[in-house]
N, CA, C and O atoms as a Maestro MAE file, in Angstrom:
{
 s_m_m2io_version
 :::
 2.0.0
}

f_m_ct {
 s_m_title
 :::
 protein
 m_atom[300] {
  # First column is atom index #
  i_m_mmod_type
  r_m_x_coord
  r_m_y_coord
  r_m_z_coord
  i_m_residue_number
  s_m_chain_name
  s_m_pdb_residue_name
  s_m_pdb_atom_name
  i_m_atomic_number
  :::
  1 25 -26.064 -35.492 -20.722 1 A "MET " " N  " 7
  2 3 -25.649 -35.104 -19.955 1 A "MET " " CA " 6
  3 2 -24.157 -34.055 -20.024 1 A "MET " " C  " 6
  4 15 -23.030 -34.458 -20.310 1 A "MET " " O  " 8
  5 25 -24.487 -32.858 -19.728 2 A "ASP " " N  " 7
  6 3 -23.222 -32.000 -19.708 2 A "ASP " " CA " 6
  7 2 -22.292 -32.361 -18.811 2 A "ASP " " C  " 6
  8 15 -22.551 -33.132 -17.887 2 A "ASP " " O  " 8
  9 25 -20.765 -31.672 -19.066 3 A "ARG " " N  " 7
  10 3 -19.913 -31.707 -18.482 3 A "ARG " " CA " 6
  11 2 -19.860 -30.525 -17.437 3 A "ARG " " C  " 6
  12 15 -20.345 -29.438 -17.750 3 A "ARG " " O  " 8
  13 25 -19.237 -30.733 -16.113 4 A "GLU " " N  " 7
  14 3 -19.287 -29.514 -15.433 4 A "GLU " " CA " 6
  15 2 -17.628 -28.833 -15.737 4 A "GLU " " C  " 6
  16 15 -16.617 -29.399 -16.153 4 A "GLU " " O  " 8
  17 25 -17.877 -27.327 -15.315 5 A "ILE " " N  " 7
  18 3 -17.002 -26.545 -15.322 5 A "ILE " " CA " 6
  19 2 -16.217 -26.652 -14.030 5 A "ILE " " C  " 6
  20 15 -16.843 -26.390 -13.003 5 A "ILE " " O  " 8
  21 25 -15.000 -26.981 -13.929 6 A "TRP " " N  " 7
  22 3 -13.903 -27.132 -12.752 6 A "TRP " " CA " 6
  23 2 -12.984 -25.846 -13.081 6 A "TRP " " C  " 6
  24 15 -12.846 -24.870 -12.344 6 A "TRP " " O  " 8
  25 25 -12.404 -26.042 -14.303 7 A "PHE " " N  " 7
  26 3 -11.287 -25.134 -14.628 7 A "PHE " " CA " 6
  27 2 -11.760 -24.066 -15.517 7 A "PHE " " C  " 6
  28 15 -12.765 -24.300 -16.188 7 A "PHE " " O  " 8
  29 25 -11.054 -22.686 -15.640 8 A "GLU " " N  " 7
  30 3 -11.248 -21.624 -16.201 8 A "GLU " " CA " 6
  31 2 -10.045 -21.627 -17.033 8 A "GLU " " C  " 6
  32 15 -9.115 -22.217 -16.483 8 A "GLU " " O  " 8
  33 25 -9.793 -21.181 -18.116 9 A "LYS " " N  " 7
  34 3 -8.647 -21.279 -19.188 9 A "LYS " " CA " 6
  35 2 -8.448 -19.443 -18.725 9 A "LYS " " C  " 6
  36 15 -9.212 -18.479 -18.781 9 A "LYS " " O  " 8
  37 25 -7.085 -19.622 -18.293 10 A "VAL " " N  " 7
  38 3 -6.458 -18.071 -18.372 10 A "VAL " " CA " 6
  39 2 -5.065 -17.967 -18.869 10 A "VAL " " C  " 6
  40 15 -4.082 -18.554 -18.417 10 A "VAL " " O  " 8
  41 25 -5.123 -17.102 -19.902 11 A "LEU " " N  " 7
  42 3 -4.218 -17.053 -20.891 11 A "LEU " " CA " 6
  43 2 -3.892 -18.396 -21.581 11 A "LEU " " C  " 6
  44 15 -4.661 -18.777 -22.464 11 A "LEU " " O  " 8
  45 25 -2.663 -19.254 -21.205 12 A "TRP " " N  " 7
  46 3 -2.344 -20.328 -21.861 12 A "TRP " " CA " 6
  47 2 -2.378 -21.329 -20.549 12 A "TRP " " C  " 6
  48 15 -1.543 -22.191 -20.824 12 A "TRP " " O  " 8
  49 25 -2.821 -21.567 -19.527 13 A "SER " " N  " 7
  50 3 -3.263 -22.487 -18.567 13 A "SER " " CA " 6
  51 2 -4.574 -22.470 -17.935 13 A "SER " " C  " 6
  52 15 -5.462 -21.634 -18.103 13 A "SER " " O  " 8
  53 25 -4.585 -23.536 -17.159 14 A "TYR " " N  " 7
  54 3 -6.055 -23.568 -16.761 14 A "TYR " " CA " 6
  55 2 -6.028 -23.319 -15.154 14 A "TYR " " C  " 6
  56 15 -4.987 -23.577 -14.550 14 A "TYR " " O  " 8
  57 25 -7.146 -22.829 -14.464 15 A "MET " " N  " 7
  58 3 -6.994 -22.496 -13.215 15 A "MET " " CA " 6
  59 2 -8.699 -22.866 -12.750 15 A "MET " " C  " 6
  60 15 -9.764 -22.686 -13.339 15 A "MET " " O  " 8
  61 25 -8.323 -23.505 -11.316 16 A "PRO " " N  " 7
  62 3 -9.590 -24.263 -10.703 16 A "PRO " " CA " 6
  63 2 -10.358 -23.280 -10.566 16 A "PRO " " C  " 6
  64 15 -9.859 -22.212 -10.212 16 A "PRO " " O  " 8
  65 25 -11.622 -23.363 -10.782 17 A "CYS " " N  " 7
  66 3 -12.810 -22.207 -10.258 17 A "CYS " " CA " 6
  67 2 -13.914 -23.143 -9.732 17 A "CYS " " C  " 6
  68 15 -15.024 -22.613 -9.707 17 A "CYS " " O  " 8
  69 25 -13.862 -24.242 -9.365 18 A "HIS " " N  " 7
  70 3 -14.564 -24.905 -8.564 18 A "HIS " " CA " 6
  71 2 -14.041 -25.982 -7.621 18 A "HIS " " C  " 6
  72 15 -13.079 -26.615 -8.056 18 A "HIS " " O  " 8
  73 25 -14.536 -26.341 -6.297 19 A "TRP " " N  " 7
  74 3 -13.819 -26.993 -5.619 19 A "TRP " " CA " 6
  75 2 -13.575 -28.398 -5.983 19 A "TRP " " C  " 6
  76 15 -12.740 -29.070 -5.378 19 A "TRP " " O  " 8
  77 25 -14.283 -28.863 -6.960 20 A "LYS " " N  " 7
  78 3 -13.669 -30.554 -7.567 20 A "LYS " " CA " 6
  79 2 -12.523 -30.270 -8.414 20 A "LYS " " C  " 6
  80 15 -11.823 -31.249 -8.675 20 A "LYS " " O  " 8
  81 25 -12.108 -28.942 -8.993 21 A "GLY " " N  " 7
  82 3 -10.802 -28.423 -9.649 21 A "GLY " " CA " 6
  83 2 -9.839 -28.598 -8.725 21 A "GLY " " C  " 6
  84 15 -8.912 -29.371 -8.962 21 A "GLY " " O  " 8
  85 25 -9.933 -27.762 -7.292 22 A "TRP " " N  " 7
  86 3 -9.011 -27.999 -6.435 22 A "TRP " " CA " 6
  87 2 -8.893 -29.490 -6.025 22 A "TRP " " C  " 6
  88 15 -7.791 -30.037 -5.987 22 A "TRP " " O  " 8
  89 25 -9.797 -30.001 -5.783 23 A "ALA " " N  " 7
  90 3 -9.541 -31.494 -5.461 23 A "ALA " " CA " 6
  91 2 -8.925 -32.391 -6.256 23 A "ALA " " C  " 6
  92 15 -8.229 -33.329 -5.868 23 A "ALA " " O  " 8
  93 25 -9.274 -31.997 -7.779 24 A "VAL " " N  " 7
  94 3 -8.331 -33.116 -8.810 24 A "VAL " " CA " 6
  95 2 -6.990 -32.502 -8.583 24 A "VAL " " C  " 6
  96 15 -6.104 -33.330 -8.796 24 A "VAL " " O  " 8
  97 25 -6.515 -31.269 -8.204 25 A "LEU " " N  " 7
  98 3 -5.264 -30.862 -8.373 25 A "LEU " " CA " 6
  99 2 -4.580 -31.391 -6.971 25 A "LEU " " C  " 6
  100 15 -3.432 -31.831 -7.029 25 A "LEU " " O  " 8
  101 25 -5.123 -31.359 -5.987 26 A "PHE " " N  " 7
  102 3 -4.482 -31.829 -4.750 26 A "PHE " " CA " 6
  103 2 -4.545 -33.272 -4.920 26 A "PHE " " C  " 6
  104 15 -3.451 -33.749 -4.617 26 A "PHE " " O  " 8
  105 25 -5.398 -34.183 -5.291 27 A "ALA " " N  " 7
  106 3 -5.216 -35.417 -5.576 27 A "ALA " " CA " 6
  107 2 -4.215 -35.951 -6.522 27 A "ALA " " C  " 6
  108 15 -3.810 -37.090 -6.288 27 A "ALA " " O  " 8
  109 25 -3.704 -35.269 -7.646 28 A "PHE " " N  " 7
  110 3 -2.489 -35.273 -8.397 28 A "PHE " " CA " 6
  111 2 -1.178 -34.855 -7.730 28 A "PHE " " C  " 6
  112 15 -0.112 -35.471 -7.717 28 A "PHE " " O  " 8
  113 25 -1.465 -33.744 -7.211 29 A "ILE " " N  " 7
  114 3 -0.119 -32.831 -7.083 29 A "ILE " " CA " 6
  115 2 0.469 -33.703 -5.573 29 A "ILE " " C  " 6
  116 15 1.635 -34.096 -5.569 29 A "ILE " " O  " 8
  117 25 -0.244 -33.900 -4.597 30 A "PHE " " N  " 7
  118 3 0.112 -34.491 -3.358 30 A "PHE " " CA " 6
  119 2 0.807 -35.952 -3.341 30 A "PHE " " C  " 6
  120 15 1.804 -36.062 -2.628 30 A "PHE " " O  " 8
  121 25 0.437 -36.897 -3.945 31 A "PRO " " N  " 7
  122 3 0.726 -38.097 -4.065 31 A "PRO " " CA " 6
  123 2 2.240 -38.027 -5.152 31 A "PRO " " C  " 6
  124 15 3.279 -38.666 -4.988 31 A "PRO " " O  " 8
  125 25 1.964 -37.178 -6.097 32 A "THR " " N  " 7
  126 3 3.310 -36.980 -6.883 32 A "THR " " CA " 6
  127 2 4.533 -36.712 -6.354 32 A "THR " " C  " 6
  128 15 5.646 -37.161 -6.629 32 A "THR " " O  " 8
  129 25 4.098 -35.770 -5.409 33 A "VAL " " N  " 7
  130 3 5.298 -35.223 -4.837 33 A "VAL " " CA " 6
  131 2 5.643 -36.024 -3.701 33 A "VAL " " C  " 6
  132 15 6.852 -35.982 -3.473 33 A "VAL " " O  " 8
  133 25 5.012 -36.711 -2.944 34 A "ILE " " N  " 7
  134 3 5.430 -37.686 -1.910 34 A "ILE " " CA " 6
  135 2 6.271 -38.831 -2.703 34 A "ILE " " C  " 6
  136 15 7.362 -39.196 -2.265 34 A "ILE " " O  " 8
  137 25 5.725 -39.372 -3.867 35 A "ALA " " N  " 7
  138 3 6.270 -40.547 -4.440 35 A "ALA " " CA " 6
  139 2 7.478 -39.939 -5.136 35 A "ALA " " C  " 6
  140 15 8.428 -40.719 -5.204 35 A "ALA " " O  " 8
  141 25 7.674 -38.743 -5.667 36 A "ILE " " N  " 7
  142 3 9.380 -38.226 -5.969 36 A "ILE " " CA " 6
  143 2 10.308 -38.225 -4.576 36 A "ILE " " C  " 6
  144 15 11.483 -38.582 -4.480 36 A "ILE " " O  " 8
  145 25 9.427 -37.717 -3.525 37 A "ILE " " N  " 7
  146 3 10.487 -37.549 -2.389 37 A "ILE " " CA " 6
  147 2 11.032 -38.837 -1.951 37 A "ILE " " C  " 6
  148 15 12.233 -39.082 -1.844 37 A "ILE " " O  " 8
  149 25 10.007 -39.693 -1.690 38 A "VAL " " N  " 7
  150 3 10.316 -41.002 -1.327 38 A "VAL " " CA " 6
  151 2 11.333 -41.572 -2.060 38 A "VAL " " C  " 6
  152 15 12.370 -42.012 -1.563 38 A "VAL " " O  " 8
  153 25 11.043 -41.572 -3.292 39 A "THR " " N  " 7
  154 3 11.922 -42.450 -4.509 39 A "THR " " CA " 6
  155 2 13.260 -41.786 -4.484 39 A "THR " " C  " 6
  156 15 14.191 -42.592 -4.492 39 A "THR " " O  " 8
  157 25 13.536 -40.753 -4.460 40 A "GLN " " N  " 7
  158 3 14.777 -39.910 -4.333 40 A "GLN " " CA " 6
  159 2 15.734 -40.209 -2.914 40 A "GLN " " C  " 6
  160 15 16.957 -40.155 -2.780 40 A "GLN " " O  " 8
  161 25 14.690 -40.533 -1.958 41 A "LYS " " N  " 7
  162 3 15.639 -40.784 -0.601 41 A "LYS " " CA " 6
  163 2 15.829 -42.217 -0.549 41 A "LYS " " C  " 6
  164 15 16.693 -42.628 0.226 41 A "LYS " " O  " 8
  165 25 15.098 -43.143 -1.317 42 A "ALA " " N  " 7
  166 3 15.603 -44.488 -1.721 42 A "ALA " " CA " 6
  167 2 16.664 -44.632 -2.649 42 A "ALA " " C  " 6
  168 15 17.455 -45.564 -2.503 42 A "ALA " " O  " 8
  169 25 16.773 -43.890 -3.515 43 A "LEU " " N  " 7
  170 3 17.726 -43.727 -4.531 43 A "LEU " " CA " 6
  171 2 19.410 -43.556 -3.567 43 A "LEU " " C  " 6
  172 15 20.387 -44.303 -3.609 43 A "LEU " " O  " 8
  173 25 19.227 -42.488 -2.898 44 A "VAL " " N  " 7
  174 3 20.199 -41.750 -2.228 44 A "VAL " " CA " 6
  175 2 20.931 -42.971 -0.929 44 A "VAL " " C  " 6
  176 15 22.126 -43.246 -0.816 44 A "VAL " " O  " 8
  177 25 19.836 -43.494 -0.127 45 A "ALA " " N  " 7
  178 3 20.020 -44.581 0.441 45 A "ALA " " CA " 6
  179 2 20.681 -45.817 -0.232 45 A "ALA " " C  " 6
  180 15 21.508 -46.414 0.458 45 A "ALA " " O  " 8
  181 25 20.463 -46.227 -1.332 46 A "SER " " N  " 7
  182 3 21.076 -47.313 -2.066 46 A "SER " " CA " 6
  183 2 22.272 -46.865 -2.899 46 A "SER " " C  " 6
  184 15 22.917 -47.587 -3.658 46 A "SER " " O  " 8
  185 25 22.464 -45.648 -2.664 47 A "GLY " " N  " 7
  186 3 23.878 -45.224 -3.392 47 A "GLY " " CA " 6
  187 2 23.640 -45.007 -4.656 47 A "GLY " " C  " 6
  188 15 24.674 -45.079 -5.320 47 A "GLY " " O  " 8
  189 25 22.498 -44.720 -5.395 48 A "HIS " " N  " 7
  190 3 22.377 -44.252 -6.655 48 A "HIS " " CA " 6
  191 2 21.654 -42.937 -6.614 48 A "HIS " " C  " 6
  192 15 20.499 -42.646 -6.925 48 A "HIS " " O  " 8
  193 25 22.742 -42.157 -6.101 49 A "SER " " N  " 7
  194 3 22.264 -40.348 -6.335 49 A "SER " " CA " 6
  195 2 22.439 -39.907 -7.667 49 A "SER " " C  " 6
  196 15 21.831 -38.897 -8.019 49 A "SER " " O  " 8
  197 25 23.210 -40.532 -8.504 50 A "ASP " " N  " 7
  198 3 23.381 -40.005 -9.622 50 A "ASP " " CA " 6
  199 2 22.372 -39.878 -10.986 50 A "ASP " " C  " 6
  200 15 22.501 -39.449 -12.133 50 A "ASP " " O  " 8
  201 25 21.230 -40.538 -10.138 51 A "VAL " " N  " 7
  202 3 19.843 -40.933 -11.247 51 A "VAL " " CA " 6
  203 2 18.826 -40.084 -10.395 51 A "VAL " " C  " 6
  204 15 17.739 -40.592 -10.121 51 A "VAL " " O  " 8
  205 25 19.074 -39.054 -10.045 52 A "ASP " " N  " 7
  206 3 17.927 -38.382 -8.963 52 A "ASP " " CA " 6
  207 2 16.802 -37.643 -10.252 52 A "ASP " " C  " 6
  208 15 15.701 -37.230 -9.886 52 A "ASP " " O  " 8
  209 25 17.161 -37.558 -11.519 53 A "TRP " " N  " 7
  210 3 15.968 -37.035 -12.376 53 A "TRP " " CA " 6
  211 2 14.936 -38.402 -12.529 53 A "TRP " " C  " 6
  212 15 13.733 -38.325 -12.779 53 A "TRP " " O  " 8
  213 25 15.663 -39.596 -12.328 54 A "LEU " " N  " 7
  214 3 14.569 -40.576 -12.549 54 A "LEU " " CA " 6
  215 2 13.133 -40.588 -12.250 54 A "LEU " " C  " 6
  216 15 12.312 -40.888 -13.117 54 A "LEU " " O  " 8
  217 25 12.717 -40.191 -10.745 55 A "PRO " " N  " 7
  218 3 11.508 -39.844 -10.413 55 A "PRO " " CA " 6
  219 2 10.893 -39.155 -10.938 55 A "PRO " " C  " 6
  220 15 9.688 -39.357 -11.088 55 A "PRO " " O  " 8
  221 25 11.696 -37.783 -11.536 56 A "TRP " " N  " 7
  222 3 10.765 -36.916 -12.122 56 A "TRP " " CA " 6
  223 2 9.953 -37.572 -13.367 56 A "TRP " " C  " 6
  224 15 8.751 -37.472 -13.612 56 A "TRP " " O  " 8
  225 25 10.953 -38.268 -14.078 57 A "LEU " " N  " 7
  226 3 10.331 -38.661 -15.278 57 A "LEU " " CA " 6
  227 2 9.280 -39.932 -15.118 57 A "LEU " " C  " 6
  228 15 8.439 -40.229 -15.966 57 A "LEU " " O  " 8
  229 25 9.522 -40.716 -13.700 58 A "ILE " " N  " 7
  230 3 8.625 -41.729 -13.763 58 A "ILE " " CA " 6
  231 2 7.123 -41.283 -13.389 58 A "ILE " " C  " 6
  232 15 6.080 -41.756 -13.841 58 A "ILE " " O  " 8
  233 25 7.294 -40.187 -12.391 59 A "PHE " " N  " 7
  234 3 5.864 -39.801 -11.646 59 A "PHE " " CA " 6
  235 2 5.583 -38.441 -12.173 59 A "PHE " " C  " 6
  236 15 4.394 -38.121 -12.183 59 A "PHE " " O  " 8
  237 25 6.288 -37.738 -12.531 60 A "PHE " " N  " 7
  238 3 5.734 -36.055 -12.664 60 A "PHE " " CA " 6
  239 2 5.339 -36.073 -14.136 60 A "PHE " " C  " 6
  240 15 4.322 -35.390 -14.264 60 A "PHE " " O  " 8
  241 25 5.755 -36.601 -15.335 61 A "LEU " " N  " 7
  242 3 5.354 -36.512 -16.609 61 A "LEU " " CA " 6
  243 2 4.098 -37.051 -16.405 61 A "LEU " " C  " 6
  244 15 3.204 -36.208 -16.333 61 A "LEU " " O  " 8
  245 25 3.645 -38.628 -16.249 62 A "PRO " " N  " 7
  246 3 2.672 -39.103 -16.476 62 A "PRO " " CA " 6
  247 2 1.446 -38.154 -15.650 62 A "PRO " " C  " 6
  248 15 0.327 -37.964 -16.125 62 A "PRO " " O  " 8
  249 25 1.814 -37.730 -14.611 63 A "ALA " " N  " 7
  250 3 0.693 -36.754 -13.817 63 A "ALA " " CA " 6
  251 2 0.438 -35.511 -14.429 63 A "ALA " " C  " 6
  252 15 -0.637 -34.911 -14.397 63 A "ALA " " O  " 8
  253 25 1.687 -35.080 -15.102 64 A "LEU " " N  " 7
  254 3 1.226 -33.422 -15.796 64 A "LEU " " CA " 6
  255 2 0.416 -33.896 -16.888 64 A "LEU " " C  " 6
  256 15 -0.603 -33.220 -17.025 64 A "LEU " " O  " 8
  257 25 0.548 -34.885 -17.749 65 A "VAL " " N  " 7
  258 3 -0.226 -35.085 -18.790 65 A "VAL " " CA " 6
  259 2 -1.610 -35.669 -18.707 65 A "VAL " " C  " 6
  260 15 -2.543 -35.394 -19.462 65 A "VAL " " O  " 8
  261 25 -1.628 -36.627 -17.556 66 A "SER " " N  " 7
  262 3 -2.954 -36.651 -16.977 66 A "SER " " CA " 6
  263 2 -4.025 -35.793 -16.539 66 A "SER " " C  " 6
  264 15 -5.229 -35.926 -16.759 66 A "SER " " O  " 8
  265 25 -3.253 -34.632 -15.700 67 A "LEU " " N  " 7
  266 3 -3.823 -33.448 -15.419 67 A "LEU " " CA " 6
  267 2 -4.401 -32.664 -16.408 67 A "LEU " " C  " 6
  268 15 -5.592 -32.354 -16.398 67 A "LEU " " O  " 8
  269 25 -3.396 -32.242 -17.485 68 A "MET " " N  " 7
  270 3 -3.504 -31.618 -18.487 68 A "MET " " CA " 6
  271 2 -4.947 -31.965 -19.358 68 A "MET " " C  " 6
  272 15 -5.816 -31.228 -19.823 68 A "MET " " O  " 8
  273 25 -4.779 -33.343 -19.346 69 A "ALA " " N  " 7
  274 3 -6.250 -33.766 -20.016 69 A "ALA " " CA " 6
  275 2 -7.482 -33.728 -19.284 69 A "ALA " " C  " 6
  276 15 -8.614 -33.629 -19.758 69 A "ALA " " O  " 8
  277 25 -7.152 -33.815 -18.102 70 A "ILE " " N  " 7
  278 3 -8.351 -33.624 -17.195 70 A "ILE " " CA " 6
  279 2 -8.767 -32.114 -17.105 70 A "ILE " " C  " 6
  280 15 -9.963 -31.859 -17.248 70 A "ILE " " O  " 8
  281 25 -8.003 -31.233 -16.910 71 A "THR " " N  " 7
  282 3 -8.381 -29.870 -16.864 71 A "THR " " CA " 6
  283 2 -8.806 -29.445 -18.519 71 A "THR " " C  " 6
  284 15 -9.469 -28.423 -18.692 71 A "THR " " O  " 8
  285 25 -8.523 -30.011 -19.316 72 A "LYS " " N  " 7
  286 3 -8.881 -29.414 -20.764 72 A "LYS " " CA " 6
  287 2 -10.471 -29.846 -20.948 72 A "LYS " " C  " 6
  288 15 -11.319 -29.157 -21.514 72 A "LYS " " O  " 8
  289 25 -10.664 -31.051 -20.384 73 A "ARG " " N  " 7
  290 3 -11.649 -31.760 -20.545 73 A "ARG " " CA " 6
  291 2 -13.054 -31.115 -19.937 73 A "ARG " " C  " 6
  292 15 -14.169 -31.071 -20.455 73 A "ARG " " O  " 8
  293 25 -12.535 -30.573 -18.491 74 A "HIS " " N  " 7
  294 3 -13.385 -29.940 -17.366 74 A "HIS " " CA " 6
  295 2 -13.504 -28.532 -17.553 74 A "HIS " " C  " 6
  296 15 -14.059 -27.837 -16.703 74 A "HIS " " O  " 8
  297 25 -12.893 -27.928 -18.893 75 A "SER " " N  " 7
  298 3 -12.995 -26.342 -18.813 75 A "SER " " CA " 6
  299 2 -13.817 -25.699 -19.689 75 A "SER " " C  " 6
  300 15 -13.918 -24.472 -19.653 75 A "SER " " O  " 8
  :::
 }
 m_bond[299] {
  # First column is bond index #
  i_m_from
  i_m_to
  i_m_order
  :::
  1 1 2 1
  2 2 3 1
  3 3 4 2
  4 3 5 1
  5 5 6 1
  6 6 7 1
  7 7 8 2
  8 7 9 1
  9 9 10 1
  10 10 11 1
  11 11 12 2
  12 11 13 1
  13 13 14 1
  14 14 15 1
  15 15 16 2
  16 15 17 1
  17 17 18 1
  18 18 19 1
  19 19 20 2
  20 19 21 1
  21 21 22 1
  22 22 23 1
  23 23 24 2
  24 23 25 1
  25 25 26 1
  26 26 27 1
  27 27 28 2
  28 27 29 1
  29 29 30 1
  30 30 31 1
  31 31 32 2
  32 31 33 1
  33 33 34 1
  34 34 35 1
  35 35 36 2
  36 35 37 1
  37 37 38 1
  38 38 39 1
  39 39 40 2
  40 39 41 1
  41 41 42 1
  42 42 43 1
  43 43 44 2
  44 43 45 1
  45 45 46 1
  46 46 47 1
  47 47 48 2
  48 47 49 1
  49 49 50 1
  50 50 51 1
  51 51 52 2
  52 51 53 1
  53 53 54 1
  54 54 55 1
  55 55 56 2
  56 55 57 1
  57 57 58 1
  58 58 59 1
  59 59 60 2
  60 59 61 1
  61 61 62 1
  62 62 63 1
  63 63 64 2
  64 63 65 1
  65 65 66 1
  66 66 67 1
  67 67 68 2
  68 67 69 1
  69 69 70 1
  70 70 71 1
  71 71 72 2
  72 71 73 1
  73 73 74 1
  74 74 75 1
  75 75 76 2
  76 75 77 1
  77 77 78 1
  78 78 79 1
  79 79 80 2
  80 79 81 1
  81 81 82 1
  82 82 83 1
  83 83 84 2
  84 83 85 1
  85 85 86 1
  86 86 87 1
  87 87 88 2
  88 87 89 1
  89 89 90 1
  90 90 91 1
  91 91 92 2
  92 91 93 1
  93 93 94 1
  94 94 95 1
  95 95 96 2
  96 95 97 1
  97 97 98 1
  98 98 99 1
  99 99 100 2
  100 99 101 1
  101 101 102 1
  102 102 103 1
  103 103 104 2
  104 103 105 1
  105 105 106 1
  106 106 107 1
  107 107 108 2
  108 107 109 1
  109 109 110 1
  110 110 111 1
  111 111 112 2
  112 111 113 1
  113 113 114 1
  114 114 115 1
  115 115 116 2
  116 115 117 1
  117 117 118 1
  118 118 119 1
  119 119 120 2
  120 119 121 1
  121 121 122 1
  122 122 123 1
  123 123 124 2
  124 123 125 1
  125 125 126 1
  126 126 127 1
  127 127 128 2
  128 127 129 1
  129 129 130 1
  130 130 131 1
  131 131 132 2
  132 131 133 1
  133 133 134 1
  134 134 135 1
  135 135 136 2
  136 135 137 1
  137 137 138 1
  138 138 139 1
  139 139 140 2
  140 139 141 1
  141 141 142 1
  142 142 143 1
  143 143 144 2
  144 143 145 1
  145 145 146 1
  146 146 147 1
  147 147 148 2
  148 147 149 1
  149 149 150 1
  150 150 151 1
  151 151 152 2
  152 151 153 1
  153 153 154 1
  154 154 155 1
  155 155 156 2
  156 155 157 1
  157 157 158 1
  158 158 159 1
  159 159 160 2
  160 159 161 1
  161 161 162 1
  162 162 163 1
  163 163 164 2
  164 163 165 1
  165 165 166 1
  166 166 167 1
  167 167 168 2
  168 167 169 1
  169 169 170 1
  170 170 171 1
  171 171 172 2
  172 171 173 1
  173 173 174 1
  174 174 175 1
  175 175 176 2
  176 175 177 1
  177 177 178 1
  178 178 179 1
  179 179 180 2
  180 179 181 1
  181 181 182 1
  182 182 183 1
  183 183 184 2
  184 183 185 1
  185 185 186 1
  186 186 187 1
  187 187 188 2
  188 187 189 1
  189 189 190 1
  190 190 191 1
  191 191 192 2
  192 191 193 1
  193 193 194 1
  194 194 195 1
  195 195 196 2
  196 195 197 1
  197 197 198 1
  198 198 199 1
  199 199 200 2
  200 199 201 1
  201 201 202 1
  202 202 203 1
  203 203 204 2
  204 203 205 1
  205 205 206 1
  206 206 207 1
  207 207 208 2
  208 207 209 1
  209 209 210 1
  210 210 211 1
  211 211 212 2
  212 211 213 1
  213 213 214 1
  214 214 215 1
  215 215 216 2
  216 215 217 1
  217 217 218 1
  218 218 219 1
  219 219 220 2
  220 219 221 1
  221 221 222 1
  222 222 223 1
  223 223 224 2
  224 223 225 1
  225 225 226 1
  226 226 227 1
  227 227 228 2
  228 227 229 1
  229 229 230 1
  230 230 231 1
  231 231 232 2
  232 231 233 1
  233 233 234 1
  234 234 235 1
  235 235 236 2
  236 235 237 1
  237 237 238 1
  238 238 239 1
  239 239 240 2
  240 239 241 1
  241 241 242 1
  242 242 243 1
  243 243 244 2
  244 243 245 1
  245 245 246 1
  246 246 247 1
  247 247 248 2
  248 247 249 1
  249 249 250 1
  250 250 251 1
  251 251 252 2
  252 251 253 1
  253 253 254 1
  254 254 255 1
  255 255 256 2
  256 255 257 1
  257 257 258 1
  258 258 259 1
  259 259 260 2
  260 259 261 1
  261 261 262 1
  262 262 263 1
  263 263 264 2
  264 263 265 1
  265 265 266 1
  266 266 267 1
  267 267 268 2
  268 267 269 1
  269 269 270 1
  270 270 271 1
  271 271 272 2
  272 271 273 1
  273 273 274 1
  274 274 275 1
  275 275 276 2
  276 275 277 1
  277 277 278 1
  278 278 279 1
  279 279 280 2
  280 279 281 1
  281 281 282 1
  282 282 283 1
  283 283 284 2
  284 283 285 1
  285 285 286 1
  286 286 287 1
  287 287 288 2
  288 287 289 1
  289 289 290 1
  290 290 291 1
  291 291 292 2
  292 291 293 1
  293 293 294 1
  294 294 295 1
  295 295 296 2
  296 295 297 1
  297 297 298 1
  298 298 299 1
  299 299 300 2
  :::
 }
}
């Protein structure tokens, strides 16, 4: 079974060229941004606004690595 091409390599990045590529992007980006915003608001509400970098480390980096693996596999 052949892999479907969802992403096209453009220079050094991958761009979606299929509706499934766009769906994967939104499936990763939307929940990640919501989780970062909610966590930052919770940190500010609990008085820990000095660690506002923590949600980026917890949510953004794993999402970025996972998304890069998916885009490379489906390109």
